[in-house]
A tleap script that builds the chain and sets N, CA, C and O, in Angstrom:
source leaprc.protein.ff14SB
mol = sequence {
  NMET ASP SER ILE THR LEU LYS SER LEU LEU
  LEU GLU HIE LYS ASN ARG PHE LEU SER GLU
  LYS GLU LEU ILE LYS ARG ASP VAL PHE GLN
  LYS PRO ASP ARG ILE LEU ASP SER ARG GLU
  ILE ILE PHE ILE SER GLY VAL ARG ARG CYS
  GLY LYS SER SER LEU LEU SER LEU ILE SER
  GLU TYR LEU LEU GLU ASN THR GLU VAL ASN
  LYS ASN ASN ILE LEU PHE VAL ASN PHE GLU
  ASP GLU ARG PHE ILE ASN PHE THR VAL ASP
  ASP PHE GLU LYS LEU TYR GLN THR TYR LEU
  GLU CLEU
}
set mol.1.N position { 196.479 72.133 17.441 }
set mol.1.CA position { 196.240 72.881 18.654 }
set mol.1.C position { 197.596 73.259 19.250 }
set mol.1.O position { 198.480 72.411 19.371 }
set mol.2.N position { 197.761 74.528 19.622 }
set mol.2.CA position { 199.067 74.967 20.115 }
set mol.2.C position { 199.275 74.566 21.578 }
set mol.2.O position { 198.314 74.351 22.317 }
set mol.3.N position { 200.528 74.471 21.979 }
set mol.3.CA position { 200.909 73.983 23.307 }
set mol.3.C position { 200.398 74.862 24.442 }
set mol.3.O position { 199.991 74.344 25.482 }
set mol.4.N position { 200.411 76.156 24.265 }
set mol.4.CA position { 199.976 77.071 25.330 }
set mol.4.C position { 198.486 76.874 25.625 }
set mol.4.O position { 198.081 76.798 26.785 }
set mol.5.N position { 197.684 76.793 24.577 }
set mol.5.CA position { 196.250 76.554 24.752 }
set mol.5.C position { 196.010 75.199 25.402 }
set mol.5.O position { 195.178 75.067 26.300 }
set mol.6.N position { 196.745 74.200 24.942 }
set mol.6.CA position { 196.605 72.856 25.472 }
set mol.6.C position { 196.971 72.807 26.950 }
set mol.6.O position { 196.268 72.177 27.740 }
set mol.7.N position { 198.059 73.461 27.330 }
set mol.7.CA position { 198.453 73.506 28.749 }
set mol.7.C position { 197.367 74.152 29.593 }
set mol.7.O position { 197.013 73.654 30.662 }
set mol.8.N position { 196.854 75.243 29.108 }
set mol.8.CA position { 195.802 75.957 29.830 }
set mol.8.C position { 194.570 75.066 30.018 }
set mol.8.O position { 194.006 75.000 31.110 }
set mol.9.N position { 194.165 74.391 28.958 }
set mol.9.CA position { 193.007 73.510 29.036 }
set mol.9.C position { 193.238 72.333 29.974 }
set mol.9.O position { 192.357 71.980 30.758 }
set mol.10.N position { 194.417 71.725 29.899 }
set mol.10.CA position { 194.719 70.592 30.769 }
set mol.10.C position { 194.683 70.998 32.238 }
set mol.10.O position { 194.122 70.285 33.070 }
set mol.11.N position { 195.278 72.134 32.552 }
set mol.11.CA position { 195.272 72.604 33.942 }
set mol.11.C position { 193.858 72.930 34.414 }
set mol.11.O position { 193.474 72.578 35.530 }
set mol.12.N position { 193.101 73.592 33.578 }
set mol.12.CA position { 191.729 73.950 33.949 }
set mol.12.C position { 190.873 72.707 34.182 }
set mol.12.O position { 190.153 72.621 35.177 }
set mol.13.N position { 190.954 71.747 33.265 }
set mol.13.CA position { 190.157 70.524 33.399 }
set mol.13.C position { 190.584 69.732 34.627 }
set mol.13.O position { 189.739 69.208 35.353 }
set mol.14.N position { 191.874 69.644 34.860 }
set mol.14.CA position { 192.366 68.898 36.020 }
set mol.14.C position { 191.916 69.546 37.317 }
set mol.14.O position { 191.439 68.856 38.219 }
set mol.15.N position { 192.058 70.852 37.425 }
set mol.15.CA position { 191.656 71.545 38.653 }
set mol.15.C position { 190.158 71.406 38.905 }
set mol.15.O position { 189.733 71.194 40.041 }
set mol.16.N position { 189.368 71.524 37.857 }
set mol.16.CA position { 187.921 71.379 38.015 }
set mol.16.C position { 187.572 69.951 38.426 }
set mol.16.O position { 186.720 69.739 39.289 }
set mol.17.N position { 188.230 68.980 37.810 }
set mol.17.CA position { 187.940 67.579 38.107 }
set mol.17.C position { 188.328 67.210 39.534 }
set mol.17.O position { 187.607 66.470 40.204 }
set mol.18.N position { 189.471 67.727 40.005 }
set mol.18.CA position { 189.953 67.365 41.339 }
set mol.18.C position { 189.405 68.266 42.442 }
set mol.18.O position { 189.745 68.080 43.611 }
set mol.19.N position { 188.572 69.230 42.094 }
set mol.19.CA position { 188.015 70.109 43.125 }
set mol.19.C position { 187.042 69.319 44.004 }
set mol.19.O position { 186.478 68.308 43.586 }
set mol.20.N position { 186.866 69.804 45.217 }
set mol.20.CA position { 185.974 69.138 46.172 }
set mol.20.C position { 184.540 69.164 45.653 }
set mol.20.O position { 184.036 70.203 45.227 }
set mol.21.N position { 183.900 68.007 45.698 }
set mol.21.CA position { 182.507 67.900 45.289 }
set mol.21.C position { 181.783 67.043 46.323 }
set mol.21.O position { 182.394 66.194 46.971 }
set mol.22.N position { 180.509 67.266 46.470 }
set mol.22.CA position { 179.708 66.420 47.337 }
set mol.22.C position { 178.998 65.403 46.454 }
set mol.22.O position { 177.958 65.689 45.861 }
set mol.23.N position { 179.579 64.213 46.380 }
set mol.23.CA position { 179.026 63.170 45.534 }
set mol.23.C position { 178.471 62.048 46.393 }
set mol.23.O position { 178.988 61.768 47.474 }
set mol.24.N position { 177.440 61.422 45.918 }
set mol.24.CA position { 176.834 60.293 46.616 }
set mol.24.C position { 177.534 59.026 46.161 }
set mol.24.O position { 177.599 58.739 44.965 }
set mol.25.N position { 178.060 58.263 47.121 }
set mol.25.CA position { 178.706 57.004 46.767 }
set mol.25.C position { 177.636 55.984 46.387 }
set mol.25.O position { 176.669 55.785 47.123 }
set mol.26.N position { 177.811 55.357 45.261 }
set mol.26.CA position { 176.836 54.407 44.724 }
set mol.26.C position { 177.255 52.972 45.030 }
set mol.26.O position { 178.399 52.716 45.403 }
set mol.27.N position { 176.313 52.035 44.868 }
set mol.27.CA position { 176.591 50.624 45.121 }
set mol.27.C position { 177.745 50.111 44.274 }
set mol.27.O position { 178.513 49.260 44.722 }
set mol.28.N position { 177.871 50.616 43.068 }
set mol.28.CA position { 178.923 50.162 42.165 }
set mol.28.C position { 180.309 50.435 42.755 }
set mol.28.O position { 181.296 49.831 42.335 }
set mol.29.N position { 180.379 51.339 43.724 }
set mol.29.CA position { 181.669 51.730 44.292 }
set mol.29.C position { 181.866 51.178 45.712 }
set mol.29.O position { 182.657 51.729 46.478 }
set mol.30.N position { 181.166 50.109 46.069 }
set mol.30.CA position { 181.277 49.546 47.410 }
set mol.30.C position { 182.635 48.889 47.663 }
set mol.30.O position { 183.156 48.966 48.775 }
set mol.31.N position { 183.207 48.254 46.661 }
set mol.31.CA position { 184.484 47.556 46.818 }
set mol.31.C position { 185.452 48.028 45.748 }
set mol.31.O position { 185.737 47.293 44.802 }
set mol.32.N position { 185.965 49.255 45.886 }
set mol.32.CA position { 186.824 49.806 44.824 }
set mol.32.C position { 188.123 49.033 44.631 }
set mol.32.O position { 188.637 48.969 43.514 }
set mol.33.N position { 188.668 48.440 45.709 }
set mol.33.CA position { 189.926 47.703 45.569 }
set mol.33.C position { 189.804 46.555 44.583 }
set mol.33.O position { 190.737 46.265 43.835 }
set mol.34.N position { 188.655 45.908 44.587 }
set mol.34.CA position { 188.436 44.770 43.687 }
set mol.34.C position { 188.584 45.201 42.231 }
set mol.34.O position { 189.109 44.459 41.401 }
set mol.35.N position { 188.116 46.403 41.938 }
set mol.35.CA position { 188.203 46.918 40.572 }
set mol.35.C position { 189.581 47.503 40.298 }
set mol.35.O position { 190.179 47.238 39.256 }
set mol.36.N position { 190.085 48.304 41.241 }
set mol.36.CA position { 191.310 49.056 41.007 }
set mol.36.C position { 192.566 48.203 41.057 }
set mol.36.O position { 193.589 48.582 40.486 }
set mol.37.N position { 192.510 47.051 41.731 }
set mol.37.CA position { 193.676 46.171 41.783 }
set mol.37.C position { 193.871 45.395 40.484 }
set mol.37.O position { 194.920 44.789 40.267 }
set mol.38.N position { 192.879 45.415 39.643 }
set mol.38.CA position { 192.946 44.702 38.374 }
set mol.38.C position { 193.963 45.372 37.455 }
set mol.38.O position { 194.087 46.597 37.443 }
set mol.39.N position { 194.671 44.584 36.707 }
set mol.39.CA position { 195.616 45.130 35.726 }
set mol.39.C position { 194.933 45.264 34.367 }
set mol.39.O position { 195.585 45.545 33.362 }
set mol.40.N position { 193.640 45.066 34.344 }
set mol.40.CA position { 192.850 45.156 33.129 }
set mol.40.C position { 192.446 46.609 32.879 }
set mol.40.O position { 192.375 47.412 33.810 }
set mol.41.N position { 192.188 46.929 31.638 }
set mol.41.CA position { 191.639 48.234 31.282 }
set mol.41.C position { 190.162 48.229 31.652 }
set mol.41.O position { 189.441 47.277 31.355 }
set mol.42.N position { 189.726 49.282 32.291 }
set mol.42.CA position { 188.321 49.400 32.670 }
set mol.42.C position { 187.679 50.444 31.773 }
set mol.42.O position { 188.168 51.567 31.655 }
set mol.43.N position { 186.592 50.064 31.153 }
set mol.43.CA position { 185.880 50.944 30.236 }
set mol.43.C position { 184.562 51.329 30.889 }
set mol.43.O position { 183.769 50.462 31.255 }
set mol.44.N position { 184.330 52.617 31.034 }
set mol.44.CA position { 183.089 53.104 31.639 }
set mol.44.C position { 182.260 53.738 30.529 }
set mol.44.O position { 182.709 54.671 29.864 }
set mol.45.N position { 181.064 53.231 30.336 }
set mol.45.CA position { 180.203 53.788 29.291 }
set mol.45.C position { 178.800 54.002 29.841 }
set mol.45.O position { 178.425 53.424 30.862 }
set mol.46.N position { 178.049 54.821 29.166 }
set mol.46.CA position { 176.678 55.070 29.571 }
set mol.46.C position { 176.114 56.253 28.821 }
set mol.46.O position { 176.833 56.972 28.127 }
set mol.47.N position { 174.822 56.444 28.970 }
set mol.47.CA position { 174.155 57.563 28.320 }
set mol.47.C position { 174.627 58.861 28.958 }
set mol.47.O position { 175.262 58.853 30.013 }
set mol.48.N position { 174.310 59.966 28.312 }
set mol.48.CA position { 174.684 61.282 28.849 }
set mol.48.C position { 174.082 61.471 30.231 }
set mol.48.O position { 172.942 61.083 30.489 }
set mol.49.N position { 174.873 62.078 31.119 }
set mol.49.CA position { 174.435 62.492 32.450 }
set mol.49.C position { 174.009 61.336 33.349 }
set mol.49.O position { 173.132 61.497 34.197 }
set mol.50.N position { 174.637 60.159 33.162 }
set mol.50.CA position { 174.288 59.014 34.008 }
set mol.50.C position { 175.267 58.839 35.168 }
set mol.50.O position { 175.058 57.980 36.025 }
set mol.51.N position { 176.347 59.653 35.206 }
set mol.51.CA position { 177.268 59.587 36.340 }
set mol.51.C position { 178.647 59.049 36.040 }
set mol.51.O position { 179.382 58.709 36.967 }
set mol.52.N position { 179.025 58.959 34.780 }
set mol.52.CA position { 180.356 58.435 34.429 }
set mol.52.C position { 181.465 59.302 35.021 }
set mol.52.O position { 182.391 58.783 35.644 }
set mol.53.N position { 181.377 60.606 34.834 }
set mol.53.CA position { 182.401 61.516 35.362 }
set mol.53.C position { 182.384 61.537 36.886 }
set mol.53.O position { 183.431 61.651 37.523 }
set mol.54.N position { 181.200 61.427 37.465 }
set mol.54.CA position { 181.104 61.383 38.932 }
set mol.54.C position { 181.786 60.129 39.470 }
set mol.54.O position { 182.482 60.184 40.484 }
set mol.55.N position { 181.588 59.012 38.798 }
set mol.55.CA position { 182.251 57.775 39.205 }
set mol.55.C position { 183.768 57.926 39.100 }
set mol.55.O position { 184.494 57.494 39.995 }
set mol.56.N position { 184.246 58.526 38.029 }
set mol.56.CA position { 185.681 58.756 37.884 }
set mol.56.C position { 186.205 59.676 38.983 }
set mol.56.O position { 187.316 59.491 39.479 }
set mol.57.N position { 185.409 60.656 39.356 }
set mol.57.CA position { 185.790 61.567 40.430 }
set mol.57.C position { 185.891 60.814 41.760 }
set mol.57.O position { 186.823 61.040 42.532 }
set mol.58.N position { 184.940 59.926 42.026 }
set mol.58.CA position { 184.987 59.110 43.250 }
set mol.58.C position { 186.211 58.203 43.247 }
set mol.58.O position { 186.857 58.020 44.279 }
set mol.59.N position { 186.527 57.641 42.096 }
set mol.59.CA position { 187.706 56.779 41.985 }
set mol.59.C position { 188.973 57.579 42.261 }
set mol.59.O position { 189.844 57.124 43.003 }
set mol.60.N position { 189.084 58.763 41.673 }
set mol.60.CA position { 190.295 59.572 41.891 }
set mol.60.C position { 190.391 60.007 43.348 }
set mol.60.O position { 191.481 60.020 43.920 }
set mol.61.N position { 189.261 60.364 43.952 }
set mol.61.CA position { 189.247 60.738 45.374 }
set mol.61.C position { 189.719 59.573 46.238 }
set mol.61.O position { 190.509 59.757 47.164 }
set mol.62.N position { 189.230 58.378 45.930 }
set mol.62.CA position { 189.640 57.182 46.664 }
set mol.62.C position { 191.144 56.939 46.506 }
set mol.62.O position { 191.839 56.667 47.485 }
set mol.63.N position { 191.633 57.039 45.287 }
set mol.63.CA position { 193.059 56.805 45.038 }
set mol.63.C position { 193.931 57.800 45.801 }
set mol.63.O position { 194.956 57.423 46.367 }
set mol.64.N position { 193.527 59.062 45.816 }
set mol.64.CA position { 194.319 60.089 46.495 }
set mol.64.C position { 194.303 59.906 48.010 }
set mol.64.O position { 195.293 60.203 48.679 }
set mol.65.N position { 193.196 59.424 48.554 }
set mol.65.CA position { 193.073 59.287 50.004 }
set mol.65.C position { 193.585 57.955 50.536 }
set mol.65.O position { 193.998 57.877 51.693 }
set mol.66.N position { 193.569 56.903 49.716 }
set mol.66.CA position { 193.851 55.558 50.224 }
set mol.66.C position { 195.044 54.860 49.586 }
set mol.66.O position { 195.359 53.722 49.935 }
set mol.67.N position { 195.698 55.524 48.670 }
set mol.67.CA position { 196.859 54.913 48.025 }
set mol.67.C position { 197.971 55.959 47.932 }
set mol.67.O position { 197.829 57.083 48.414 }
set mol.68.N position { 199.046 55.577 47.321 }
set mol.68.CA position { 200.163 56.500 47.150 }
set mol.68.C position { 200.100 57.242 45.814 }
set mol.68.O position { 201.086 57.852 45.399 }
set mol.69.N position { 198.969 57.197 45.149 }
set mol.69.CA position { 198.816 57.903 43.876 }
set mol.69.C position { 198.898 59.397 44.136 }
set mol.69.O position { 198.221 59.926 45.017 }
set mol.70.N position { 199.729 60.064 43.364 }
set mol.70.CA position { 199.902 61.506 43.468 }
set mol.70.C position { 198.921 62.190 42.526 }
set mol.70.O position { 198.657 61.690 41.432 }
set mol.71.N position { 198.379 63.334 42.947 }
set mol.71.CA position { 197.403 64.023 42.089 }
set mol.71.C position { 198.010 64.458 40.755 }
set mol.71.O position { 197.274 64.722 39.804 }
set mol.72.N position { 199.335 64.538 40.670 }
set mol.72.CA position { 199.979 64.864 39.397 }
set mol.72.C position { 199.879 63.721 38.392 }
set mol.72.O position { 200.139 63.905 37.203 }
set mol.73.N position { 199.501 62.538 38.878 }
set mol.73.CA position { 199.364 61.380 37.991 }
set mol.73.C position { 197.926 61.143 37.560 }
set mol.73.O position { 197.609 60.108 36.975 }
set mol.74.N position { 197.068 62.092 37.846 }
set mol.74.CA position { 195.670 61.974 37.440 }
set mol.74.C position { 195.389 63.029 36.376 }
set mol.74.O position { 195.655 64.216 36.567 }
set mol.75.N position { 194.853 62.573 35.269 }
set mol.75.CA position { 194.512 63.484 34.176 }
set mol.75.C position { 193.078 63.225 33.758 }
set mol.75.O position { 192.685 62.077 33.548 }
set mol.76.N position { 192.302 64.277 33.637 }
set mol.76.CA position { 190.929 64.182 33.153 }
set mol.76.C position { 190.749 65.260 32.106 }
set mol.76.O position { 191.030 66.432 32.356 }
set mol.77.N position { 190.284 64.867 30.941 }
set mol.77.CA position { 190.036 65.822 29.872 }
set mol.77.C position { 188.624 65.588 29.352 }
set mol.77.O position { 188.267 64.468 28.986 }
set mol.78.N position { 187.836 66.637 29.321 }
set mol.78.CA position { 186.481 66.558 28.797 }
set mol.78.C position { 186.504 67.084 27.362 }
set mol.78.O position { 186.576 68.291 27.132 }
set mol.79.N position { 186.442 66.174 26.417 }
set mol.79.CA position { 186.527 66.568 25.014 }
set mol.79.C position { 185.228 67.173 24.492 }
set mol.79.O position { 185.143 67.548 23.322 }
set mol.80.N position { 184.220 67.270 25.351 }
set mol.80.CA position { 183.004 67.980 24.958 }
set mol.80.C position { 183.179 69.493 25.095 }
set mol.80.O position { 182.339 70.264 24.631 }
set mol.81.N position { 184.264 69.909 25.728 }
set mol.81.CA position { 184.577 71.338 25.841 }
set mol.81.C position { 184.757 71.878 24.419 }
set mol.81.O position { 185.561 71.361 23.642 }
set mol.82.N position { 184.011 72.906 24.100 }
set mol.82.CA position { 184.039 73.434 22.722 }
set mol.82.C position { 185.405 73.954 22.301 }
set mol.82.O position { 185.656 74.122 21.108 }
set mol.83.N position { 186.287 74.209 23.250 }
set mol.83.CA position { 187.630 74.668 22.893 }
set mol.83.C position { 188.471 73.552 22.266 }
set mol.83.O position { 189.543 73.807 21.718 }
set mol.84.N position { 187.973 72.314 22.353 }
set mol.84.CA position { 188.640 71.179 21.701 }
set mol.84.C position { 188.075 70.914 20.311 }
set mol.84.O position { 188.361 69.873 19.719 }
set mol.85.N position { 187.292 71.821 19.791 }
set mol.85.CA position { 186.614 71.623 18.514 }
set mol.85.C position { 187.592 71.303 17.373 }
set mol.85.O position { 187.259 70.541 16.465 }
set mol.86.N position { 188.789 71.882 17.423 }
set mol.86.CA position { 189.784 71.640 16.365 }
set mol.86.C position { 190.778 70.550 16.717 }
set mol.86.O position { 191.738 70.332 15.977 }
set mol.87.N position { 190.570 69.857 17.835 }
set mol.87.CA position { 191.451 68.776 18.269 }
set mol.87.C position { 191.265 67.592 17.327 }
set mol.87.O position { 190.138 67.190 17.039 }
set mol.88.N position { 192.376 67.036 16.849 }
set mol.88.CA position { 192.319 65.893 15.938 }
set mol.88.C position { 193.092 64.721 16.531 }
set mol.88.O position { 193.756 64.855 17.558 }
set mol.89.N position { 192.998 63.596 15.883 }
set mol.89.CA position { 193.735 62.406 16.312 }
set mol.89.C position { 195.234 62.700 16.388 }
set mol.89.O position { 195.929 62.189 17.266 }
set mol.90.N position { 195.718 63.514 15.478 }
set mol.90.CA position { 197.142 63.857 15.456 }
set mol.90.C position { 197.574 64.652 16.687 }
set mol.90.O position { 198.765 64.713 16.994 }
set mol.91.N position { 196.627 65.259 17.391 }
set mol.91.CA position { 196.953 66.074 18.565 }
set mol.91.C position { 197.133 65.260 19.846 }
set mol.91.O position { 197.584 65.806 20.853 }
set mol.92.N position { 196.793 63.976 19.835 }
set mol.92.CA position { 196.918 63.185 21.050 }
set mol.92.C position { 198.366 63.087 21.536 }
set mol.92.O position { 198.614 63.138 22.741 }
set mol.93.N position { 199.295 62.950 20.642 }
set mol.93.CA position { 200.705 62.891 21.050 }
set mol.93.C position { 201.122 64.209 21.689 }
set mol.93.O position { 201.825 64.211 22.700 }
set mol.94.N position { 200.697 65.327 21.114 }
set mol.94.CA position { 201.002 66.636 21.684 }
set mol.94.C position { 200.354 66.782 23.060 }
set mol.94.O position { 200.957 67.344 23.974 }
set mol.95.N position { 199.128 66.277 23.209 }
set mol.95.CA position { 198.444 66.322 24.497 }
set mol.95.C position { 199.251 65.555 25.542 }
set mol.95.O position { 199.459 66.036 26.655 }
set mol.96.N position { 199.695 64.372 25.175 }
set mol.96.CA position { 200.488 63.550 26.097 }
set mol.96.C position { 201.806 64.232 26.468 }
set mol.96.O position { 202.167 64.260 27.644 }
set mol.97.N position { 202.516 64.771 25.510 }
set mol.97.CA position { 203.787 65.451 25.782 }
set mol.97.C position { 203.564 66.684 26.645 }
set mol.97.O position { 204.362 66.972 27.537 }
set mol.98.N position { 202.486 67.412 26.385 }
set mol.98.CA position { 202.163 68.597 27.188 }
set mol.98.C position { 201.843 68.198 28.622 }
set mol.98.O position { 202.262 68.870 29.564 }
set mol.99.N position { 201.109 67.116 28.788 }
set mol.99.CA position { 200.809 66.593 30.126 }
set mol.99.C position { 202.097 66.236 30.863 }
set mol.99.O position { 202.236 66.537 32.049 }
set mol.100.N position { 203.028 65.604 30.177 }
set mol.100.CA position { 204.309 65.239 30.812 }
set mol.100.C position { 205.094 66.506 31.219 }
set mol.100.O position { 205.744 66.527 32.265 }
set mol.101.N position { 205.029 67.533 30.404 }
set mol.101.CA position { 205.716 68.787 30.743 }
set mol.101.C position { 205.156 69.431 32.003 }
set mol.101.O position { 205.887 69.991 32.820 }
set mol.102.N position { 203.835 69.333 32.137 }
set mol.102.CA position { 203.184 69.931 33.314 }
set mol.102.C position { 203.585 69.196 34.568 }
set mol.102.O position { 203.141 69.550 35.660 }
savepdb mol mol.pdb
quit
Protein backbone atom coordinates (compact mmCIF):
# COMPACT_ATOMS: atom_id res chain seq x y z
CA UNK A 1 0.00 0.00 0.00
CA UNK A 2 1.49 3.36 -0.99
CA UNK A 3 2.15 6.14 1.54
CA UNK A 4 -0.17 8.72 -0.03
CA UNK A 5 -3.17 6.37 0.08
CA UNK A 6 -2.28 5.33 3.61
CA UNK A 7 -2.02 8.95 4.79
CA UNK A 8 -5.37 9.75 3.26
CA UNK A 9 -7.01 6.74 4.91
CA UNK A 10 -5.47 7.44 8.31
CA UNK A 11 -6.65 11.05 8.27
CA UNK A 12 -10.13 10.11 7.11
CA UNK A 13 -10.54 7.37 9.72
CA UNK A 14 -9.19 9.58 12.50
CA UNK A 15 -11.44 12.52 11.63
CA UNK A 16 -14.50 10.29 11.41
CA UNK A 17 -13.65 8.57 14.69
CA UNK A 18 -13.03 11.82 16.58
CA UNK A 19 -16.08 13.61 15.18
CA UNK A 20 -18.85 14.56 17.59
CA UNK A 21 -21.33 11.75 18.16
CA UNK A 22 -24.28 11.36 20.48
CA UNK A 23 -23.45 8.15 22.29
CA UNK A 24 -25.16 6.63 25.29
CA UNK A 25 -22.79 6.03 28.18
CA UNK A 26 -23.08 2.41 29.31
CA UNK A 27 -22.58 0.82 32.73
CA UNK A 28 -19.26 -0.61 31.58
CA UNK A 29 -17.98 2.98 31.38
CA UNK A 30 -19.02 4.14 34.88
CA UNK A 31 -15.46 4.18 36.28
CA UNK A 32 -13.12 4.77 33.33
CA UNK A 33 -10.15 5.72 35.53
CA UNK A 34 -10.09 2.24 37.03
CA UNK A 35 -9.60 0.79 33.56
CA UNK A 36 -7.48 3.52 31.99
CA UNK A 37 -4.99 3.80 34.87
CA UNK A 38 -4.01 0.19 34.32
CA UNK A 39 -0.70 -0.43 32.58
CA UNK A 40 -2.19 -3.63 31.17
CA UNK A 41 -3.28 -4.12 27.58
CA UNK A 42 -7.05 -3.99 27.29
CA UNK A 43 -8.65 -6.20 24.69
CA UNK A 44 -12.19 -5.36 23.57
CA UNK A 45 -14.03 -8.10 21.74
CA UNK A 46 -17.58 -8.86 20.77
CA UNK A 47 -19.94 -9.75 17.98
CA UNK A 48 -20.52 -7.36 15.10
CA UNK A 49 -22.40 -4.16 15.96
CA UNK A 50 -22.33 -4.69 19.74
CA UNK A 51 -20.68 -1.31 20.49
CA UNK A 52 -16.92 -1.93 20.49
CA UNK A 53 -16.16 1.14 18.37
CA UNK A 54 -18.65 3.22 20.35
CA UNK A 55 -16.90 2.23 23.57
CA UNK A 56 -13.55 3.22 22.06
CA UNK A 57 -15.08 6.53 21.01
CA UNK A 58 -16.31 7.15 24.58
CA UNK A 59 -12.85 6.30 25.91
CA UNK A 60 -11.14 8.71 23.50
CA UNK A 61 -13.68 11.44 24.34
CA UNK A 62 -13.01 10.91 28.04
CA UNK A 63 -9.24 11.02 27.53
CA UNK A 64 -9.42 14.25 25.51
CA UNK A 65 -11.69 15.98 28.03
CA UNK A 66 -10.22 14.73 31.32
CA UNK A 67 -6.54 14.09 30.73
CA UNK A 68 -3.62 15.65 28.94
CA UNK A 69 -3.89 13.23 26.02
CA UNK A 70 -3.59 15.11 22.75
CA UNK A 71 -5.88 14.13 19.87
CA UNK A 72 -2.74 13.64 17.75
CA UNK A 73 -1.95 10.65 19.97
CA UNK A 74 -5.18 8.86 19.15
CA UNK A 75 -5.32 6.58 16.15
CA UNK A 76 -8.30 4.53 14.99
CA UNK A 77 -8.22 2.42 11.87
CA UNK A 78 -11.16 0.36 10.65
CA UNK A 79 -9.67 -2.49 8.66
CA UNK A 80 -13.13 -3.43 7.40
CA UNK A 81 -12.83 -0.47 5.02
CA UNK A 82 -12.60 -2.09 1.60
CA UNK A 83 -9.74 0.22 0.66
CA UNK A 84 -7.58 -1.88 3.00
CA UNK A 85 -8.27 -5.00 0.94
CA UNK A 86 -4.62 -5.21 -0.19
CA UNK A 87 -3.19 -4.37 3.26
CA UNK A 88 -0.86 -7.12 4.49
CA UNK A 89 1.06 -7.85 7.66
CA UNK A 90 4.11 -6.30 6.00
CA UNK A 91 2.24 -2.97 5.75
CA UNK A 92 1.92 -2.46 9.51
CA UNK A 93 5.38 -0.91 9.78
CA UNK A 94 4.54 1.47 6.93
CA UNK A 95 1.25 2.32 8.67
CA UNK A 96 3.10 3.14 11.88
CA UNK A 97 5.74 5.27 10.11
CA UNK A 98 3.02 7.10 8.17
CA UNK A 99 1.15 7.78 11.41
CA UNK A 100 4.33 9.22 12.94
CA UNK A 101 4.80 11.48 9.90
CA UNK A 102 1.29 12.84 10.26
